N, C-alpha and C positions, 0 to 999 in steps of 0.2 A: 790180382797178380796172375800173370800167365807164366807158364814154364819158360818162355823165351826171355822174360825179363827177371827170372829168378837167379839167386846166387848159385855158384857152383863150387865144387871142390876140384882143383886141378891136381892130378897125380903128377908129382914132381919127377918120377922116374920115366913114365911113358909120355908125359905132356898131354895126357888125355883129360878133357874136362868132363865132369859128371854133374849134370844139372840137379839141383835140389828140388826144384818144382814147387808145387803148392802144398806139399805135405807139412805137417807141423812137427813131425819127429822123423828125421832122416838118419837111419842107422848105418854105421860103418863097422864091418867086421868080416870074419871068415864064414859066417852062417849063410846058408843058401837063401834065407829069407831077408838078408841085409839089403838095403837099397844100393849100397856100394860094397861089393864083395872084394875082400883083400885076400890074395893067395899067398899067405905067409904064416908059418907055424908060430911065429912070435906075436901074431895078432890074435886077439881073443875072438870068439864067435860073434859077440856083440861088444865091440871095443868102446866105441863112443857114439854119441848122437848129436846132431845139430838140431836145435829146437828153435822154432819160430814162435815168438810171443810178442804181441803188440807191435808188430812191424820191425822188431829187432831180432837178431840172431844170437844164439848162445851155444856153447859146447858143454856137454856133460859127459864125464867119464862113466862107463858102465861097469867097470871092474876095478877093484883096488889093487889086486895082485899084479896087474899088468898095466902100468900107468899110461895115460894119454898125456901128451905134452903139447902145450900151446906156447909157441915162441920160446922153446927150451925149458919151460917150467911145467911141473906136473899140474894137471887140472884138478882143482878141488871144488866140488859143488858146481853150480850153474855159473859159467863164466862168459861174459860178453865177448862177441867176436867182432873184430874190425877187418876192413878190407885188407887183403894181402897177409892175413895172419897165417902162420905156419903151424900145422897140426901134424903130430907124429903118432902112429899106431903101429907098435912093433917096430919093424924096419922100414915102414912106408911113410912117406911125407906127402902132405897135401897142402895146397894153398887155398884159403877161403877167399873167393873173389865175388864181390858184389857187382851187379850190372853197372856199366859205366855211368848211367844217370844217378844211381844211388851212391856210387863211390866218389863222385865229384864233390869236392868241398867248396862251399860258396866263397867267393873272393872277399877279402876283408875290405870294409869301406875305406875310401880314400881319406886321409887325414886332412882336416881343414887347413887351408893355406894361410 
């Protein structure tokens, strides 16, 4: 996998995409060493991470006191991510987007006539 065909997090406020690249753990938070730095006091220094495992992507909350939300529900443990999932860290929202080739779903076979 090359960075150009990697998933991305789309910042819903700025509409700016952030490529996840080939890393296995992509950290989102206020920390200067986060892969995606969020400038909000309501976001923890290391708020959540996107984990690549076996060709699939998951989200893991990194703090319990300040929840990460996936499609409006708090993330508990390692949770699978689907294309277009909405993640919230503090006051910031992000869309998880797979490359178009990975997001496409195969067409259902035609029913016999």
